[in-house]
C-alpha positions in Angstrom: 10.4 -32.4 -51.6 14.0 -31.6 -51.1 13.2 -28.0 -50.0 10.0 -29.2 -47.6 12.6 -31.4 -46.1 15.3 -28.8 -45.6 12.3 -26.4 -44.4 11.3 -29.4 -42.2 14.9 -29.7 -40.6 15.3 -25.9 -40.1 12.2 -25.8 -38.3 13.0 -28.5 -36.6 16.5 -26.9 -35.0 15.1 -23.1 -34.4 12.7 -25.7 -32.1 15.3 -27.7 -30.4 17.5 -24.6 -30.5 14.7 -22.7 -28.6 14.2 -25.4 -26.1 17.7 -25.7 -25.3 18.0 -21.7 -24.3 14.7 -22.2 -22.1 15.9 -25.2 -20.5 19.4 -23.3 -19.4 17.9 -20.3 -18.1 15.1 -22.2 -16.2 18.1 -24.3 -14.9 20.5 -21.5 -14.3 17.9 -19.2 -13.1 18.3 -17.4 -9.6 16.2 -14.6 -7.3 17.3 -11.1 -8.4 20.4 -9.7 -5.8 18.2 -8.1 -3.4 17.0 -11.6 -2.1 20.6 -12.0 -0.4 20.6 -10.1 2.8 22.8 -12.1 4.6 25.8 -9.9 5.7 22.9 -8.2 7.9 23.3 -9.1 11.7 19.9 -8.7 13.5 20.4 -7.1 16.9 18.1 -8.9 19.8 15.3 -7.2 20.5 14.1 -6.8 24.4 11.5 -8.8 26.0 7.6 -6.9 25.7 5.1 -7.9 27.7 2.7 -9.2 25.0 0.0 -9.2 27.1 0.3 -5.7 28.3 0.9 -4.6 24.4 -2.5 -6.0 23.6 -4.5 -4.0 26.6 -2.7 -0.8 25.2 -3.9 -1.6 21.6 -7.5 -2.7 23.2 -7.2 1.6 24.9 -6.1 2.5 21.6 -9.4 1.2 19.5 -11.6 2.6 21.8 -10.3 6.4 20.9 -12.6 6.8 17.6 -10.6 9.4 15.8 -12.6 9.4 12.7 -11.9 10.5 9.6 -15.3 11.1 7.6 -16.0 12.3 4.3 -16.7 16.0 5.4 -13.5 17.1 7.6 -16.5 19.2 9.7 -17.9 15.9 11.2 -14.6 14.8 12.9 -14.6 15.2 16.6 -11.1 16.9 16.8 -11.1 16.0 20.4 -10.4 12.5 19.8 -6.9 13.0 18.8 -6.4 15.2 21.7 -7.7 12.1 24.1 -5.3 9.7 21.7 -2.2 12.2 22.3 -2.9 12.8 26.0 -3.4 8.4 25.7 0.3 7.6 24.1 1.9 10.7 26.4 0.8 8.7 29.4 1.0 5.2 28.4 4.3 5.8 27.0 6.1 7.8 29.6 9.6 7.2 28.8 9.0 7.5 24.9 8.1 10.8 25.3 11.1 11.9 28.0 13.6 10.4 25.4 11.6 11.5 22.6 10.8 15.5 21.5 7.2 15.5 20.2 6.2 18.3 17.9 2.5 18.7 16.4 2.4 20.0 12.4 -1.0 21.0 10.9 -3.5 19.8 13.2 -2.8 17.1 15.0 -0.3 15.3 13.4 2.8 14.1 15.6 7.0 14.1 14.8 8.8 12.6 17.5 12.7 12.9 17.3 14.4 10.3 19.3 18.2 12.2 18.9 20.9 9.7 17.9 24.1 10.1 18.9 26.1 10.0 15.8 25.1 13.1 13.4 27.0 11.5 10.7 24.8 8.9 10.0 21.5 8.9 8.2 18.1 8.9 9.9 15.5 6.7 10.0 11.8 7.4 9.2 9.2 5.4 10.8 5.5 6.1 10.3 1.6 5.0 11.7 -1.2 6.9 11.0 -3.5 8.2 13.7 -7.1 8.1 11.7 -9.5 5.2 10.9 -12.3 5.3 8.5 -16.2 4.8 9.8 -18.2 2.0 10.3 -20.5 1.4 7.1 -23.8 2.4 7.9 -26.1 -0.3 8.9 -23.5 -2.9 9.3 -22.9 -2.3 13.2 -24.7 -5.4 13.9 -22.5 -7.8 11.8 -19.5 -7.1 14.1 -18.3 -10.1 16.1 -17.3 -7.4 18.5 -18.3 -4.1 19.0 -16.2 -1.7 16.4 -14.9 0.6 19.0 -15.0 -1.5 22.2 -11.3 -2.7 21.9 -12.5 -6.4 23.3 -9.6 -9.1 23.6 -11.6 -12.0 22.4 -10.7 -15.3 20.7 -7.2 -14.6 20.8 -7.0 -11.5 19.7 -7.8 -7.5 20.1 -11.1 -6.6 17.9 -12.0 -3.0 16.7 -11.5 -0.5 13.4 -7.9 0.1 13.3 -7.1 -2.5 15.0 -4.7 -3.2 11.8 -5.1 -0.2 10.1 -3.5 1.4 11.3 -3.1 1.8 15.3 -1.7 -1.9 15.5 1.6 0.1 14.0 1.3 2.9 15.7 1.2 0.8 19.5 4.0 -1.6 17.9 5.9 1.0 17.2 5.9 2.6 20.9 5.5 -0.4 22.8 9.1 -1.4 20.8 10.5 2.3 21.9 9.9 2.2 25.4 11.2 -1.8 25.7 14.1 -0.6 24.2 14.4 2.6 26.3 13.6 0.7 29.7 16.7 -2.0 28.3 19.0 0.8 27.9 18.9 1.3 24.5 20.6 4.9 23.1 20.7 5.4 19.2 23.2 6.2 17.3 21.8 6.9 14.2 18.2 9.2 14.7 15.2 8.3 14.6 11.5 10.2 13.4 8.4 8.7 14.1 5.7 10.3 12.0 1.9 9.9 12.8 -0.5 11.7 10.2 -3.7 12.4 11.4 -5.7 12.4 8.1 -4.0 9.4 5.7 -7.5 8.1 5.1 -8.6 11.3 3.7 -5.8 12.5 2.0 -2.7 12.6 3.8 -2.3 16.3 4.8 -0.6 15.7 7.6 2.0 13.5 6.3 2.5 16.5 4.0 3.1 18.9 6.7 5.7 16.8 8.7 7.8 16.1 5.9 7.7 19.7 4.7 8.9 19.9 8.4 11.8 17.7 8.0 12.7 19.2 4.5 12.7 22.3 6.3 15.7 20.9 8.2 17.5 19.4 5.5 16.8 15.6 6.7 17.7 13.2 4.2 16.7 9.9 6.3 18.3 5.9 5.2 14.8 4.8 4.4 11.1 5.3 5.6 9.1 2.1 7.0 5.2 2.5 7.1 2.2 0.2 6.6 1.6 -1.3 2.8 2.3 -5.2 2.3 2.0 -7.9 4.6 3.2 -11.3 5.2 0.9 -13.8 2.8 0.2 -17.1 4.3 -1.4 -18.7 1.0 0.5 -16.6 -1.7 -0.4 -17.4 -5.0 2.9 -18.4 -6.7 4.6 -20.4 -3.7 1.4 -22.2 -2.9 2.1 -20.7 1.2 3.4 -18.2 2.9 5.3 -15.5 1.2 6.7 -11.8 2.7 6.0 -9.0 0.5 7.5 -5.3 0.7 5.7 -2.6 -1.0 8.4 -0.8 -2.8 6.2 1.8 -4.6 2.7 2.6 -4.5 0.1 3.6 -7.4 -0.9 7.1 -8.1 -4.1 8.4 -7.8 -6.5 10.7 -9.8 -10.7 10.8 -10.3 -11.5 12.1 -13.6 -15.0 13.8 -13.5 -17.0 13.8 -17.0 -19.5 16.6 -17.8 -22.2 15.8 -20.2 -24.4 19.1 -20.9 -28.0 18.6 -22.8 -31.2 20.0 -23.4 -33.5 20.2 -20.3 -37.3 19.7 -19.9 -40.1 17.0 -19.2 -39.3 13.4 -19.6 -42.8 12.9 -21.5 -40.7 14.3 -25.0 -36.7 13.5 -24.5 -34.8 14.6 -27.5 -32.8 12.1 -29.5 -29.7 12.6 -27.6 -29.7 13.5 -23.5 -26.9 14.5 -21.0 -27.4 11.2 -20.0 -26.7 8.9 -22.6 -23.8 11.3 -24.1 -22.8 10.7 -20.2 -23.0 7.0 -20.6 -21.4 6.6 -24.2 -18.5 8.8 -22.9 -18.2 6.3 -19.7 -18.6 3.2 -21.6 -15.5 4.3 -24.3 -13.4 5.2 -21.3 -13.9 2.1 -19.8 -13.4 0.0 -23.2 -10.4 1.8 -23.8 -8.2 0.0 -21.1 -4.4 0.2 -20.1 -2.9 -2.8 -21.4 -1.3 -5.2 -18.4 2.6 -5.5 -19.0 5.0 -8.0 -17.3 7.1 -5.2 -16.0 7.5 -2.8 -12.5 7.3 -4.0 -8.8 4.4 -6.6 -9.9 6.6 -8.6 -12.3 10.0 -8.4 -10.0 7.4 -9.8 -7.3 7.2 -13.0 -9.3 11.2 -12.9 -10.3 11.7 -12.9 -6.6 9.0 -15.7 -5.8 9.6 -17.9 -9.0 12.1 -20.3 -7.4 10.1 -20.9 -4.5 6.9 -21.5 -7.2 5.6 -24.7 -9.4 8.6 -25.5 -12.3 6.0 -24.5 -14.5 6.3 -20.5 -12.9 9.9 -21.0 -12.6 10.5 -21.9 -16.7 8.0 -19.3 -17.4 9.4 -16.1 -15.3 13.1 -17.5 -16.1 12.2 -17.1 -20.0 9.8 -14.0 -19.6 10.8 -12.9 -22.8 9.1 -15.5 -24.6 6.2 -16.6 -22.0 5.5 -12.4 -21.1 2.2 -12.9 -22.3 1.4 -16.0 -20.6 2.4 -14.8 -16.8 0.2 -11.5 -18.0 -2.7 -13.9 -18.6 -2.3 -15.8 -15.2 -1.6 -12.6 -13.3 -4.3 -10.7 -14.9 -7.1 -13.6 -13.7 -7.6 -11.9 -10.3 -8.6 -8.6 -9.9 -5.4 -7.7 -7.2 -2.9 -9.3 -9.8 -4.0 -7.3 -12.3 -4.0 -4.1 -10.9 0.1 -4.5 -10.2 0.5 -4.9 -13.8 -1.7 -2.0 -15.3 -3.3 1.4 -14.4 -6.8 0.7 -13.2 -10.2 2.5 -14.6 -13.1 2.4 -12.3 -16.5 4.7 -12.9 -17.7 5.1 -9.1 -20.0 7.9 -8.9 -23.1 9.0 -10.8 -25.4 12.4 -10.7 -28.0 13.4 -13.2 -31.7 15.0 -12.6 -33.2 15.3 -9.1 -36.4 13.6 -10.4 -37.3 10.7 -12.1 -39.2 12.6 -14.4 -36.6 15.7 -15.3 -34.2 15.5 -18.3 -30.8 17.2 -16.5 -29.2 19.8 -18.2 -26.1 18.3 -17.1 -25.1 14.8 -16.5 -21.8 14.7 -14.2 -19.7 10.7 -13.8 -16.5 10.3 -12.0 -13.6 7.8 -12.9 -11.1 7.1 -10.4 -7.8 5.7 -11.2 -4.7 4.1 -9.4 -1.8 4.9 -11.8 1.1 2.4 -12.4 4.6 3.0 -11.6 4.9 3.3 -15.4 2.3 6.0 -16.2 1.8 9.5 -15.7 -1.7 11.1 -15.0 -0.8 13.4 -18.1 -1.0 10.2 -20.1 -4.6 8.9 -18.3 -5.8 12.4 -19.2 -4.9 12.1 -23.4 -6.3 8.9 -23.2 -9.3 9.6 -21.9 -10.1 12.8 -24.5 -8.8 10.0 -27.5 -11.6 7.8 -26.1 -14.3 10.3 -25.7 -13.5 11.8 -28.9 -16.4 13.3 -30.8 -18.9 13.0 -27.9 -20.2 16.1 -26.3 -18.7 15.8 -23.0 -16.0 17.8 -20.9 -13.2 16.1 -19.0 -11.6 17.5 -15.9 -9.7 16.6 -12.5 -11.7 16.6 -9.6 -8.8 17.2 -7.8 -5.1 17.5 -8.7 -3.7 14.1 -9.4 -1.2 12.3 -7.0 1.2 10.6 -9.4 3.0 6.9 -8.7 5.4 6.9 -6.4 9.1 6.4 -7.2 10.5 2.6 -7.2 12.9 2.1 -4.1 15.6 0.2 -4.2 16.1 -3.7 -3.6 19.9 -3.5 -2.9 20.3 -0.3 -0.7 21.1 -0.7 2.6 17.9 0.2 3.6 16.1 -2.9 1.9 19.0 -4.8 3.2 18.1 -3.8 6.7 13.9 -4.0 6.9 14.2 -7.3 4.5 16.2 -9.2 7.2 14.2 -8.1 10.4 11.1 -8.7 8.1 12.7 -12.5 7.0 13.4 -12.8 10.8 9.7 -12.2 11.7 8.8 -15.4 9.6 11.6 -17.3 9.3 11.3 -19.2 6.0 8.6 -17.6 4.3 10.2 -15.9 0.5 10.4 -12.6 0.4 10.1 -10.0 -2.3 9.2 -6.6 -3.3 6.1 -5.7 -4.5 3.8 -2.8 -5.5 1.0 -1.0 -3.1 -2.3 -0.8 -5.2 -3.7 1.5 -2.7 -2.0 4.7 -1.2 0.3 5.6 2.3 1.1 8.3 4.2 4.9 7.5 3.4 4.4 9.1 -0.4 5.1 12.3 1.1 8.2 11.3 2.7 9.9 11.0 -0.8 11.7 14.8 -1.0 13.1 13.8 2.9 14.1 10.1 2.5 16.5 7.8 0.0 14.1 5.0 0.0 10.6 4.8 0.6 9.0 0.8 2.1 5.6 -0.1 3.1 5.4 -3.2 5.5 3.6 -4.7 8.6 4.8 -8.1 9.9 1.4 -9.0 9.8 0.6 -12.7 8.4 -2.5 -12.7 6.6 -4.3 -15.4 4.3 -5.9 -13.7 1.3 -9.0 -13.6 2.3 -8.1 -11.9 5.8 -7.6 -8.3 4.2 -10.9 -7.7 3.6 -11.4 -6.7 7.0 -9.5 -3.8 6.4 -12.0 -0.8 6.1 -14.5 -3.8 6.2 -16.5 -5.8 8.9 -14.8 -7.5 11.7 -11.4 -5.7 11.8 -9.0 -7.6 14.6 -5.2 -7.6 15.2 -4.7 -11.2 16.6 -1.9 -11.4 19.3 0.1 -13.6 17.4 0.5 -10.7 14.9 0.6 -8.1 17.8 3.5 -9.9 19.0 5.2 -10.3 15.6 4.8 -6.6 14.7 6.4 -5.4 18.1 8.7 -7.6 17.8 9.6 -6.4 14.2 9.8 -2.9 14.9 12.1 -3.4 18.3 14.3 -5.5 16.2 14.1 -2.8 13.0 15.4 0.3 15.1 18.2 -1.9 17.5 20.0 -3.0 14.4 19.2 0.1 12.0 20.4 2.4 14.7 22.1 0.7 17.6 
């Protein structure tokens, strides 16, 4: 009986001590150092004619620079139209900057600074847009390439992704130049031609800058936004992408005995293929509370519920609970691990013919902690013993490095983003898709991905979807943001 009493007292003491540790860590919890950018003194942005900016975005949307799945279907003259339109619409910018065309239609603008000792900055926005999904044209409230200004927005494909950024950048530079601004720091504006089809243009631009030994303070491209209804804060949150996931597509091929479907063998190519796909899909990468996804939670926890704050402050104890909560949604789960998505299948050309080869493609988005070699090894282990061969459809794109949240570049971008939506908690984030900015890693100390657009989570569905539109409020926020960032970073 005495020993039981001692055990109970010991257990009680452990629980009390554990509770005390949790309570102290929760009470003393602070956001990471990168949350403090108060030492940055922001410059004042010049006045920008927002009605004219909306007209300009409307005009840009009307130039259908569509990147098709087959590049041979692209209408290259549309890129020439866009280049000519930029030159005629923004004459002051084109007089102050030099313009170079790389690859076929990618643009590199150089706005020379007066102080060569200062590291330059790179600002990005791509020219191309995705096609309209076949059969959805009538679902658009306004024609997808009409660029209509209605219902407080500019409507059309590319209004957000990414001609909104392209127009926003040039509205900013035009206003700055006309106001008499002259940069101390050199500014590069890079506009790729094919971000939606692989990003070869941005890679060519990066190679050009690398040949000139450019090492920028930071690169800024599209990526994350300001969410009005972030699940952690229950309200707004400004998210700045500090990394993006890698991209790889695995090709699985299964060979089998062909012939007439009336007398199938026990194991057909299709059965072998199905078993392989299921085996790979049933061997997921574990979700972990680490990397940019976890860092986002650490920044936002102080603005969330008491339970969230306690869990994040004591992630050593509540890590599994945090993973479960974040992983409850597809987007949240994608921030915590490498995802596996079987997407394409090919087999017999006819319903009553056994295929001699059946093929499947699985698309992976690689978390910062995962290399493509690990993905291949895991897939090989999952399909061990099955009569299939595995290969990469194309050379995988590895995950990007994770950029700093304490550097001068971060502070400049974060302080300006904070001014775009005052009072909104700000945090680093992981971009689960891909951007042209990944190509700038060799020529930039840090790479960030952010558009100062206020979106509800549901609004993101229109990107690459139906009824894409840029609200006039967001366009004004964007043009002002770029102008203020340039004036602050290069002034």
